[in-house]
N, CA and C of each residue as an Amber inpcrd file, in Angstrom:
protein
   663
  80.8220000  31.0780000 145.8360000  81.9760000  31.1570000 145.1030000
  82.9890000  32.6320000 146.3920000  83.7870000  32.3820000 144.9880000
  85.1710000  32.9200000 145.6150000  85.2260000  34.5320000 145.2010000
  85.0270000  35.3890000 144.9400000  85.5500000  36.7330000 144.1350000
  86.6080000  37.3450000 144.5730000  87.6920000  37.4120000 144.3910000
  88.7220000  38.3140000 143.5400000  88.8600000  38.8100000 143.1490000
  88.6990000  40.1750000 143.7440000  88.5290000  41.9690000 143.0630000
  89.1690000  42.4550000 142.5000000  90.2900000  42.7620000 142.0430000
  90.8480000  44.6130000 142.3530000  90.3380000  45.6600000 141.7140000
  89.7700000  46.4050000 142.5970000  89.3350000  47.9320000 142.6240000
  90.5250000  49.0300000 142.2460000  90.0900000  49.6120000 140.8950000
  90.8440000  50.6490000 140.6690000  91.1720000  51.8990000 140.6500000
  91.4240000  52.9550000 140.9010000  90.7830000  54.0790000 140.6110000
  91.6250000  55.1320000 141.3430000  91.6810000  56.3730000 141.3090000
  92.4750000  57.4280000 141.4380000  92.4630000  57.8140000 143.0180000
  92.9620000  58.2810000 143.9380000  92.2610000  59.3810000 144.8860000
  91.1100000  60.1670000 145.1930000  90.0250000  59.6480000 145.2770000
  88.7990000  60.1250000 145.6800000  87.7780000  60.5790000 144.5770000
  88.0160000  59.2370000 143.8470000  86.7990000  58.4410000 143.2000000
  86.2950000  57.5560000 143.6100000  86.3010000  57.0960000 144.9730000
  85.3530000  56.2720000 145.8860000  84.9230000  54.8420000 145.5370000
  86.4390000  55.2160000 145.6370000  87.3930000  53.8540000 146.0730000
  87.0160000  52.9470000 147.6060000  86.7560000  53.9110000 148.5220000
  86.4950000  53.6350000 149.7410000  85.4850000  53.3160000 150.4330000
  84.4720000  54.8970000 149.5860000  83.2680000  54.2640000 149.9900000
  82.9320000  53.4630000 149.0120000  82.5330000  52.5610000 147.9930000
  81.6320000  51.6110000 147.7470000  82.6390000  50.3290000 148.4940000
  83.4750000  50.9960000 148.7910000  83.6950000  49.7640000 149.4670000
  83.8090000  49.5520000 150.7780000  82.9980000  50.3850000 151.7150000
  82.1560000  50.0180000 152.3080000  80.6990000  49.4220000 152.6200000
  80.3310000  50.2060000 151.9070000  79.5490000  49.4210000 150.5030000
  79.2640000  48.3390000 150.6510000  79.9930000  47.6130000 149.8570000
  79.8250000  46.2560000 149.8880000  80.1300000  45.8810000 150.6980000
  81.2060000  46.1790000 151.9680000  80.7940000  44.7110000 153.3520000
  80.2600000  45.0460000 153.8560000  79.3280000  46.2020000 153.9310000
  78.1510000  46.6800000 154.4030000  77.0880000  45.1120000 153.9250000
  77.1580000  45.9010000 152.4160000  75.5940000  44.5090000 152.2230000
  76.5780000  43.1860000 152.6030000  77.9940000  42.6360000 152.2260000
  77.9830000  41.3700000 152.5700000  78.3330000  40.6040000 154.2650000
  78.8320000  41.7900000 154.6860000  78.9580000  42.0040000 156.0970000
  80.7240000  41.5520000 156.0990000  81.3950000  42.0630000 155.4440000
  82.7520000  42.0850000 155.7200000  83.7900000  42.6220000 156.3260000
  85.2180000  42.0240000 156.4660000  85.6230000  42.9030000 156.6800000
  87.4090000  43.6160000 156.1190000  86.9320000  44.8890000 157.0660000
  88.2040000  46.4080000 156.1840000  89.0300000  46.2910000 156.3940000
  90.3420000  46.6560000 155.9410000  91.4470000  46.4940000 156.6360000
  91.7760000  47.7320000 155.7270000  91.6490000  49.2300000 157.4090000
  91.6490000  50.3670000 156.5390000  93.1790000  51.4550000 156.8960000
  93.7830000  50.5540000 156.0850000  95.3450000  51.3690000 155.4860000
  95.5970000  52.7340000 155.1900000  94.5340000  52.7260000 154.2760000
  94.1810000  54.9210000 154.2670000  94.0630000  55.5120000 155.3660000
  92.8950000  55.2680000 156.3380000  92.6950000  55.1620000 157.2170000
  91.4110000  56.3360000 156.9830000  90.6830000  56.3030000 156.0820000
  89.5430000  56.6500000 155.6710000  88.3790000  56.4950000 156.2560000
  88.0990000  54.9550000 156.1080000  86.9880000  54.1840000 156.0860000
  85.7960000  55.2070000 157.1830000  86.4780000  54.9810000 158.6630000
  85.3560000  56.0430000 160.1020000  84.6190000  56.3540000 159.4860000
  84.6550000  57.8760000 159.0150000  84.0490000  58.5420000 159.0350000
  82.1800000  57.9910000 157.6790000  83.3550000  57.1390000 156.6010000
  82.1810000  56.9940000 155.5350000  81.3950000  55.1690000 156.6860000
  81.6170000  54.9790000 157.5000000  81.1850000  53.7480000 157.5970000
  80.3670000  53.8570000 158.9790000  80.4320000  55.6860000 160.0480000
  79.5870000  56.1760000 160.5270000  78.0960000  56.5160000 159.8800000
  78.5740000  56.7930000 158.8310000  77.2150000  57.7430000 157.6550000
  76.6430000  57.0730000 157.2400000  76.8410000  55.9930000 156.8130000
  76.4680000  54.8700000 156.3300000  76.1520000  53.6780000 157.4210000
  75.7120000  54.5700000 157.8200000  75.0280000  53.5110000 159.4340000
  75.4340000  51.9250000 159.3030000  77.2090000  51.7560000 159.2500000
  77.6980000  50.8560000 159.7680000  78.6540000  50.4970000 160.1570000
  77.8470000  50.5020000 161.3120000  79.1330000  50.5430000 163.0690000
  79.2850000  48.8400000 163.2880000  77.5240000  48.4460000 163.3660000
  76.9750000  47.0080000 163.5010000  77.7980000  45.9530000 163.2890000
  77.6620000  46.0900000 161.2600000  77.7560000  45.2610000 160.3550000
  79.5770000  45.2400000 159.5460000  79.9760000  46.3760000 159.7120000
  81.2530000  46.4620000 158.5500000  82.1420000  46.1540000 159.6810000
  83.2980000  45.1970000 160.1230000  84.7350000  45.4840000 161.1960000
  86.1000000  46.2080000 160.2130000  86.1580000  47.3440000 160.9860000
  87.3830000  47.6920000 160.6840000  88.3570000  47.2040000 161.4300000
  89.4250000  47.5700000 160.3980000  90.5160000  47.5130000 161.3610000
  91.4180000  47.6530000 161.0050000  92.2340000  47.9090000 161.7420000
  93.2970000  48.9040000 161.4300000  94.5140000  48.9200000 160.5310000
  95.1420000  49.1160000 159.4660000  95.8240000  49.1790000 158.8680000
  97.1910000  49.2560000 158.9040000  97.9260000  49.9120000 160.0970000
  99.2210000  50.3750000 160.2430000  99.3080000  50.9250000 161.4480000
 101.0190000  50.5850000 162.1060000 102.1250000  50.6200000 160.5530000
 102.0270000  48.9850000 160.7770000 102.6050000  48.3970000 159.7130000
 102.6910000  47.2000000 158.6940000 102.5210000  46.3290000 159.9840000
 103.0840000  45.6340000 161.2250000 102.9130000  44.6750000 161.9560000
 100.9080000  44.5140000 162.7900000 100.6240000  46.2350000 162.2490000
  99.5130000  45.7080000 162.7410000  99.0590000  45.5670000 161.2850000
  99.0750000  46.1620000 160.6460000  98.1980000  44.9790000 159.3300000
  98.0200000  43.7070000 159.1830000  99.1440000  42.9730000 159.5370000
  99.1500000  41.5010000 159.8300000  98.5830000  40.7190000 160.6800000
  98.6030000  41.4050000 161.3790000  97.4080000  41.5030000 162.3460000
  96.3950000  41.5540000 162.2680000  96.0980000  42.7630000 161.7340000
  94.3400000  42.7900000 161.1640000  93.8750000  41.4950000 159.8900000
  94.6700000  41.6620000 159.5560000  94.6240000  40.1350000 158.2050000
  94.8820000  38.8930000 159.1320000  95.6440000  38.6260000 160.1840000
  95.1100000  37.1840000 160.5930000  94.2630000  37.5550000 161.0600000
  93.6550000  37.9950000 161.9380000  92.4980000  37.8640000 162.4840000
  91.3210000  37.9520000 161.7780000  91.2620000  38.5190000 160.0630000
  90.1120000  38.3910000 159.1580000  90.4610000  36.9700000 158.8950000
  91.0340000  36.4180000 158.4330000  91.0570000  34.9700000 158.0730000
  91.1120000  34.0920000 158.8620000  91.0340000  34.3730000 160.1320000
  90.3870000  32.8830000 161.1670000  89.3740000  33.8090000 161.4140000
  88.3090000  34.1550000 161.2640000  87.4640000  34.7800000 161.3100000
  86.4860000  33.9790000 160.8010000  84.7390000  34.3550000 160.8160000
  83.8370000  33.7300000 159.8720000  82.8880000  34.3260000 158.9650000
  83.8060000  35.8560000 158.7510000  84.0180000  37.0720000 158.4050000
  84.4150000  36.0210000 156.0310000  82.4960000  36.4690000 154.9210000
  83.0120000  36.1230000 153.7140000  83.6810000  36.8560000 152.5230000
  84.2200000  37.7970000 152.6700000  85.1910000  38.6000000 152.1180000
  85.8550000  39.8600000 153.1700000  87.4460000  39.9020000 152.7840000
  88.3350000  40.5720000 153.5000000  88.7070000  41.7730000 152.2870000
  88.5260000  43.3090000 152.7130000  88.7630000  44.3080000 152.2550000
  90.3600000  45.1900000 152.0940000  90.9410000  45.4190000 151.6890000
  92.6540000  46.1920000 152.0800000  91.5660000  47.3040000 151.1590000
  92.1690000  47.9530000 151.8370000  92.3960000  49.5100000 150.9250000
  93.3460000  50.8110000 151.9560000  94.6530000  51.0300000 150.9610000
  95.0550000  50.3740000 149.7460000  95.6400000  49.2140000 149.4210000
  95.8390000  48.7400000 148.5560000  97.4010000  48.6410000 148.4330000
  98.7740000  49.3650000 148.2880000  98.3030000  50.6260000 147.4280000
  98.5240000  51.6250000 147.2360000  99.8070000  51.2890000 148.4410000
  98.7630000  52.3370000 149.5110000  99.2870000  53.5770000 150.7040000
 100.4530000  52.0370000 151.0700000  99.5640000  50.3360000 152.0820000
 100.4900000  49.4450000 152.2640000 101.8300000  49.5860000 151.3870000
 101.3430000  49.7330000 150.3950000 103.3330000  49.6880000 149.3190000
 104.4840000  50.6410000 150.5030000 103.5250000  51.6640000 150.3480000
 104.7030000  53.1330000 151.1120000 105.0120000  52.6560000 153.1610000
 103.3500000  51.6010000 153.7220000 103.5190000  51.2800000 154.9780000
 104.6830000  50.2260000 154.8500000 104.9050000  48.8890000 153.7530000
 106.0320000  48.7750000 154.0200000 107.2540000  48.9100000 153.5910000
 107.6250000  49.6370000 152.9470000 108.8110000  50.8840000 152.4370000
 109.1960000  51.3540000 153.9100000 108.6900000  51.9620000 155.2840000
 108.5880000  52.7920000 156.2100000 109.2390000  51.4620000 156.9620000
 108.1850000  49.6510000 156.9370000 108.8550000  49.1280000 157.8970000
 110.2320000  48.3650000 157.6820000 109.9770000  48.8570000 155.9310000
 111.6180000  47.9940000 155.8500000 113.3910000  49.0110000 156.4390000
 112.6700000  50.1500000 155.8940000 113.1280000  51.5770000 156.3010000
 114.0070000  51.3960000 157.6380000 113.1920000  50.9540000 158.8610000
 112.7970000  51.0750000 160.3870000 113.7990000  50.0340000 160.6730000
 113.6920000  48.7740000 159.5770000 114.3650000  47.5810000 159.9680000
 115.4230000  47.5050000 159.5640000 116.3130000  48.5840000 158.2210000
 117.6320000  48.4210000 158.3690000 118.3390000  49.7020000 159.0790000
 117.4550000  51.2430000 159.7260000 118.0880000  52.2610000 160.5190000
 117.9680000  51.2910000 161.4360000 117.5600000  50.7460000 162.5400000
 117.0570000  50.0300000 163.8990000 118.5260000  48.8800000 163.7310000
 119.2680000  48.5800000 162.2260000 120.6740000  47.5900000 162.6270000
 121.5120000  48.4020000 162.0520000 121.2750000  49.3790000 161.9620000
 122.2140000  50.1430000 161.8560000 123.0450000  49.6770000 159.8720000
 122.4110000  49.5170000 159.3830000 122.9250000  48.6580000 157.7080000
 122.7460000  49.3160000 157.0940000 123.2310000  50.4580000 156.8850000
 122.9060000  51.5130000 155.7660000 124.2900000  52.5810000 155.3450000
 123.6810000  52.7180000 153.6650000 124.8630000  53.8580000 153.7150000
 124.0670000  55.0230000 153.1040000 124.7460000  56.2550000 153.7290000
 124.2460000  57.4820000 153.1780000 126.0490000  58.2960000 152.4930000
 125.5880000  58.9180000 151.0880000 127.1890000  59.1250000 150.4180000
 128.1110000  58.3920000 150.1230000 127.6370000  57.0200000 150.4280000
 128.9180000  56.0930000 150.2590000 129.4290000  55.8450000 151.0480000
 128.8450000  56.1930000 152.6230000 129.6590000  56.0600000 153.7920000
 129.0300000  54.6630000 154.6530000 129.6610000  53.5900000 155.0410000
 128.6990000  53.0510000 155.6510000 128.7100000  53.5490000 157.1460000
 127.3930000  52.6410000 157.6760000 128.1050000  53.1820000 159.2990000
 128.3550000  52.7280000 160.0320000 128.7770000  52.9440000 161.3690000
 129.2210000  52.0620000 161.7010000 128.8210000  53.4150000 163.3660000
 129.5720000  52.9450000 164.2620000 130.0920000  53.8190000 165.9100000
 130.0230000  55.2420000 165.9240000 131.6140000  55.3680000 164.6920000
 131.8020000  55.9310000 164.7570000 130.9320000  57.1720000 163.7560000
 130.7740000  56.6630000 162.7070000 130.0920000  57.8940000 161.9000000
 128.3670000  58.5450000 162.1580000 128.7370000  59.4530000 162.3820000
 128.1790000  60.0460000 162.8440000 126.9390000  60.2610000 161.5810000
 125.3120000  60.3990000 160.6660000 124.5410000  60.4560000 160.1600000
 123.5930000  60.3570000 161.0420000 122.4810000  60.6080000 159.9730000
 120.8760000  60.6920000 160.1040000 120.0310000  60.2160000 159.1650000
 119.6700000  59.1470000 160.1660000 118.7540000  58.3510000 159.1960000
 117.7150000  59.0640000 158.9400000 117.2690000  60.5600000 159.0970000
 116.2400000  61.0850000 158.0620000 117.1420000  61.7320000 156.8590000
 118.1360000  60.8390000 156.2580000 118.3290000  60.7350000 155.1480000
 118.5760000  59.6280000 154.3520000 118.1630000  59.0010000 155.2930000
 118.1120000  57.6880000 154.1990000 116.9600000  57.1840000 153.6120000
 117.2040000  56.6260000 152.3050000 115.8450000  56.7290000 151.3160000
 116.1110000  55.0850000 150.6100000 114.6990000  54.3870000 151.3620000
 115.0150000  53.3770000 150.5970000 114.8390000  53.1310000 148.8770000
 115.8620000  52.7110000 148.3100000 115.9020000  52.6800000 146.3850000
 115.7420000  51.9590000 146.4900000 115.7340000  51.6920000 144.6370000
 114.8550000  51.5970000 144.0350000 115.9870000  49.5970000 144.3490000
 117.6080000  49.3540000 144.7530000 116.9380000  48.3110000 144.7690000
 116.4390000  46.7750000 145.7850000 115.8710000  48.0300000 146.7920000
 115.2490000  48.0350000 148.2140000 113.7970000  47.3660000 147.6550000
 113.0860000  47.8300000 145.9990000 112.1720000  47.4170000 146.1480000
 111.4880000  46.4300000 145.4820000 112.3930000  45.2890000 145.2070000
 111.1770000  44.2870000 144.7940000 111.4130000  43.1990000 146.7020000
 112.0600000  43.8470000 147.7370000 111.6830000  43.5660000 149.0000000
 109.8050000  43.9630000 149.6450000 109.8270000  44.5350000 148.6310000
 108.4260000  45.9100000 149.1190000 107.5500000  44.4180000 148.2480000
 107.4940000  44.3330000 147.0950000 106.6660000  43.7110000 145.9910000
 106.6140000  42.1720000 146.6210000 107.8650000  41.5030000 146.9850000
 107.5610000  40.1710000 147.4230000 107.0480000  40.0830000 148.5300000
 106.6580000  40.8680000 150.0930000 105.7880000  40.9510000 150.8330000
 104.3610000  41.2590000 149.7070000 104.5830000  42.2370000 149.6250000
 102.4350000  42.2590000 148.2980000 102.3630000  41.0620000 148.2130000
 103.4270000  39.8850000 147.5630000 102.8750000  38.5510000 147.4350000
 102.3870000  38.1910000 148.3220000 103.3940000  38.2230000 149.2690000
 102.9440000  36.9080000 150.2970000 101.4500000  37.5230000 150.5830000
 101.5830000  38.4630000 150.8650000 100.2360000  38.9430000 151.3010000
  98.8320000  38.5910000 150.9840000  98.7240000  38.4930000 149.7020000
  97.6600000  38.4390000 148.3570000  98.3070000  37.2040000 148.2540000
  99.4470000  35.8540000 148.0810000  98.9970000  34.1410000 148.6370000
  98.1960000  33.8550000 149.2940000  98.6560000  34.7730000 150.7610000
  98.2440000  34.0490000 152.6550000  96.2870000  34.2190000 152.6130000
  96.6650000  35.3750000 151.5900000  94.6330000  35.4850000 151.5200000
  93.5650000  34.7070000 150.8910000  94.8170000  34.4650000 149.3470000
  94.0530000  32.9150000 148.7250000  94.0390000  31.8430000 149.3160000
  95.2560000  32.1260000 149.9520000  95.1840000  30.4470000 150.3800000
  94.2230000  30.1740000 151.5110000  93.3920000  31.3910000 152.1200000
  92.6080000  31.0840000 153.1220000  90.7030000  30.9080000 152.4140000
  91.0190000  31.0850000 151.2110000  89.5090000  30.6690000 150.3370000
  88.5210000  31.4060000 150.4200000  88.9130000  32.6480000 150.5250000
  88.2400000  33.3820000 151.1120000  87.6880000  34.7860000 150.1880000
  86.9340000  35.0280000 150.1150000  86.9990000  36.2690000 148.7850000
  86.9260000  36.9720000 149.1220000  88.0910000  38.0750000 148.3100000
  88.2780000  39.0560000 148.7280000  88.7460000  41.2680000 147.9920000
  88.2930000  42.0780000 148.1110000  89.0400000  43.0410000 147.3980000
  90.3880000  43.6980000 147.8430000  90.9350000  44.3170000 146.8100000
  92.1160000  45.0330000 147.1440000  92.1540000  46.4090000 146.3070000
  91.8770000  47.2640000 146.9240000  92.6940000  48.2650000 146.0530000
  93.7590000  48.7030000 145.6690000  93.5630000  50.0660000 144.6140000
  95.1980000  49.7850000 144.1790000  95.0230000  51.0020000 143.4860000
  95.7770000  52.6350000 143.2280000  95.8170000  53.1010000 142.7200000
  95.9700000  53.3660000 141.4540000  95.5050000  53.4310000 139.6500000
  96.1070000  53.6430000 138.9440000  98.0800000  54.6690000 138.7570000
  98.7100000  53.3400000 137.9070000 100.6430000  53.8060000 137.8360000
 100.0870000  55.1760000 137.2700000 101.1860000  55.7920000 137.5560000
 100.9240000  56.9160000 137.1680000 101.9390000  57.6540000 135.5560000
 102.7040000  58.1750000 135.1510000 102.8320000  57.7320000 133.8650000
 104.2940000  57.6420000 134.2190000 105.2590000  58.5460000 134.8910000
 106.6420000  58.0300000 136.0300000 106.9500000  57.3460000 136.0340000
 105.3590000  56.0720000 135.9280000 105.8400000  54.6500000 137.3500000
 106.8800000  53.7950000 137.1070000 107.5700000  53.6720000 138.0610000
 108.6510000  52.4360000 137.8700000 107.7470000  51.2330000 137.0620000
 109.3480000  50.2960000 136.3500000 108.5000000  49.3750000 136.4150000
 108.2670000  47.8730000 137.0230000 108.5700000  47.8900000 138.4630000
 108.1750000  46.8240000 139.7770000 106.6440000  47.5240000 139.6310000
 106.5250000  49.1270000 139.5950000 104.7680000  49.3100000 139.6710000
 103.7860000  48.3950000 139.0740000 104.7100000  49.0030000 137.5860000
 103.7740000  48.2420000 136.5320000 103.5370000  46.5960000 136.2470000
 104.9280000  46.1070000 136.5830000 104.3180000  45.2630000 136.6650000
 103.5940000  44.3070000 138.2480000 103.7880000  44.8760000 139.0120000
 102.0190000  44.7220000 140.4740000 101.4210000  44.8150000 139.9390000
 101.1280000  45.9400000 139.3470000  99.3330000  46.0680000 138.7280000
  99.4670000  44.7780000 137.7630000  99.9300000  44.2960000 136.7080000
 100.4300000  43.4490000 135.6760000  99.8090000  42.0920000 136.4240000
 100.6170000  41.7400000 137.5620000 100.1220000  40.8240000 138.0940000
  99.2770000  41.0400000 139.0710000  99.0250000  41.7300000 139.7620000
  97.3120000  42.0350000 140.5790000  95.9950000  41.6690000 139.2970000
  96.3710000  41.9640000 138.1350000  95.0400000  41.3860000 136.9920000
  95.1200000  40.4960000 136.9110000  96.2530000  39.8860000 136.4440000
  95.7210000  37.9810000 136.3650000  96.0520000  37.2060000 137.6870000
  95.9670000  37.7270000 138.8620000  95.8440000  36.5440000 139.6180000
  94.1450000  36.7860000 140.2290000  93.6370000  37.8330000 139.9420000
  91.9010000  38.2630000 140.3240000  90.9620000  38.0310000 139.0120000
  89.9710000  37.2420000 139.7660000  89.0400000  36.7850000 138.5280000
  88.0570000  38.0970000 138.4250000  87.9540000  39.4570000 139.2310000
  87.7220000  40.7080000 138.2380000  87.9330000  42.0040000 138.4470000
  88.3150000  42.1770000 138.1320000  88.8580000  43.9340000 137.8940000
  87.7280000  44.9080000 137.4660000  87.7710000  46.2970000 138.2290000
  87.3640000  46.7500000 138.1890000  87.9090000  48.1740000 138.7360000
  87.0930000  49.6670000 137.5950000  87.4090000  50.4270000 138.4710000
  86.0410000  51.5220000 138.7130000  86.6090000  52.6160000 138.9010000
  85.4650000  53.6320000 140.1440000  85.8320000  54.3990000 139.2500000
  84.0890000  55.3150000 139.0230000  84.2010000  56.5640000 138.1270000
  82.9060000  57.3710000 139.3420000  82.9830000  57.8380000 140.9120000
  81.9330000  58.4490000 141.7300000  80.9580000  57.3130000 141.7120000
  80.0650000  56.7640000 140.9780000  78.3480000  55.8620000 141.3720000
  78.8440000  55.4310000 140.1610000  79.5810000  54.7580000 139.8880000
  79.5210000  53.5210000 138.6250000  80.4930000  53.2520000 138.8180000
  79.9760000  51.7720000 138.8050000  81.3310000  51.1530000 137.9550000
  81.6020000  49.7780000 137.1540000  82.7690000  50.8650000 136.2520000
  83.5060000  49.9060000 135.4670000  84.1010000  48.5240000 134.9440000
  83.2810000  47.0320000 135.5580000  83.5510000  45.8460000 135.0820000
  85.1170000  45.8580000 134.0920000  86.2480000  45.6460000 134.6170000
  87.2070000  45.3470000 133.0970000  87.1300000  44.3040000 132.4740000
  86.8240000  43.3140000 133.5700000  87.4370000  41.8730000 133.8080000
  86.0950000  40.9600000 134.1170000  85.9560000  39.6600000 134.0900000
  84.8430000  39.5240000 134.5460000  84.1460000  38.1870000 134.2590000
  85.7140000  37.0430000 135.4860000  85.2230000  35.8110000 134.7920000
  84.0650000  34.4800000 134.8070000  82.8480000  35.3180000 135.7980000
  81.9850000  34.9700000 136.1000000  81.5670000  34.5530000 134.7240000
  80.3210000  36.2160000 134.7440000  79.3550000  36.2680000 133.8730000
  80.0860000  36.7420000 132.0090000  81.4950000  37.1930000 132.2530000
  82.0350000  37.9010000 131.1380000  81.1510000  39.5730000 130.7730000
  80.4360000  40.1460000 132.2380000  80.2080000  41.5680000 132.0600000
  81.0580000  42.4270000 131.8590000  80.7380000  43.2150000 131.1890000
  81.6190000  44.1760000 130.6510000  81.3330000  45.5730000 131.2010000
  82.1210000  46.7210000 131.0560000  81.3290000  48.0160000 131.0080000
  80.9520000  48.9450000 131.9670000  79.8680000  49.9220000 132.6020000
  79.5590000  50.6350000 133.7700000  78.3730000  49.6900000 133.9990000
  78.2280000  49.8510000 135.8120000  77.0410000  49.6820000 136.1270000
  76.7530000  50.3720000 137.3250000  75.6650000  50.8530000 137.9550000
  75.1790000  51.6010000 138.8780000  76.0490000  50.9230000 140.3490000
  76.3620000  51.2090000 141.3910000  76.5240000  51.2570000 142.4620000
  76.3230000  50.3480000 142.4740000  74.5450000  50.7410000 143.6690000
  73.6870000  49.0100000 144.3430000  73.7030000  48.3530000 142.8210000
  73.8500000  47.8080000 141.5860000  73.5550000  46.8640000 141.0620000
  74.7730000  46.0120000 141.0510000  76.1060000  46.2400000 140.8170000
  76.9900000  45.6930000 140.7270000  77.1930000  45.2800000 142.3720000
  77.0160000  46.0060000 143.5740000  77.0380000  45.6380000 144.7250000
  75.9450000  44.3320000 144.7210000  74.6950000  44.2610000 143.9900000
  73.4550000  42.8060000 144.1180000  74.5770000  41.9050000 143.1740000
  75.0870000  41.7550000 142.3080000  76.0220000  41.5280000 141.2490000
  77.4130000  40.6820000 141.7880000  77.8090000  40.7920000 143.1130000
  78.8680000  40.4620000 143.8380000  78.3170000  39.9490000 145.1800000
  77.0100000  40.2600000 145.6790000  76.0730000  39.4240000 146.4720000
  76.1000000  38.1700000 145.8300000  74.9430000  37.9970000 145.0150000
  74.5790000  36.9650000 143.9110000  75.8970000  36.6160000 143.5440000
  77.2070000  36.3160000 143.5250000  78.5050000  35.7060000 143.5040000
  78.8580000  35.3740000 144.2720000  79.2690000  35.7720000 145.8520000
  79.1880000  35.1940000 146.7240000  78.0940000  34.0060000 147.8750000
  77.0560000  34.5940000 146.9510000  76.0010000  33.3660000 147.7420000
  76.2510000  31.4600000 146.3500000  76.2980000  31.8930000 145.3050000
  75.7470000  30.9990000 145.1100000  77.6240000  30.4340000 144.4650000
  77.0980000  28.5930000 144.5230000  77.9050000  28.0280000 144.7410000
  78.2400000  27.1690000 143.6930000  78.2880000  27.3510000 142.5530000
  78.3770000  27.1650000 141.2630000  77.7880000  28.2560000 139.5720000
  78.8570000  28.5660000 139.1040000  77.9920000  29.8100000 137.8870000
  76.9940000  29.4560000 137.4950000  76.4180000  28.1690000 137.6000000
  74.6950000  27.4800000 136.0210000  74.6930000  28.5520000 137.9060000
  74.5740000  28.6970000 138.8200000  72.9130000  29.4070000 138.8840000
  73.1520000  31.0850000 139.3870000  73.7420000  31.3750000 138.1860000
  73.1880000  32.8440000 138.2370000  73.0060000  32.8960000 136.5960000
  72.5580000  32.3900000 135.6010000  72.3250000  31.3220000 134.4190000
  70.8950000  31.3760000 134.3790000
């Protein structure tokens, strides 16, 4: 069966560590957007099992995603979508600056206008472009018929409507939502066996493995 998992957790709670453990158990590809997985992979002795791919800058991420989709890996892990959003923002900013199509202080840039590109900020009007690119990425993974995990930081209290909407969309398109609390996985939503609540990490990994191996839900009952 195909597992589509959203893993939520604040920075430092163990999302990357648990993603590496899952990737080691299932032979997954991990696109390391946060650039934190190398030491964990080495610590867990997973160098020969987990294929780590670079996730930054954005054009490198897209190549890593294409390589993973074209491979025989059963699971693609993106850690994290939160950092990917910032990488896409930088990508959009660089494209706009390179074209010279930006305004600072209400002044349109042209050959005689001296402005500092470092002062240019991707404002909220451009954020729909960022969210659309994330949607396109999720559609591409879904069309590949591969299992996946995407990690995401919970929005802060002052989060924008776009961030909140994105989180709600991610919850809707995935068939499993979990949060991480150090050595415990808290299952929020599970369409397979409707499991809910806390589960030790190793037990959760066994559960994920059983889902990937099964062709039908009846095999798990």
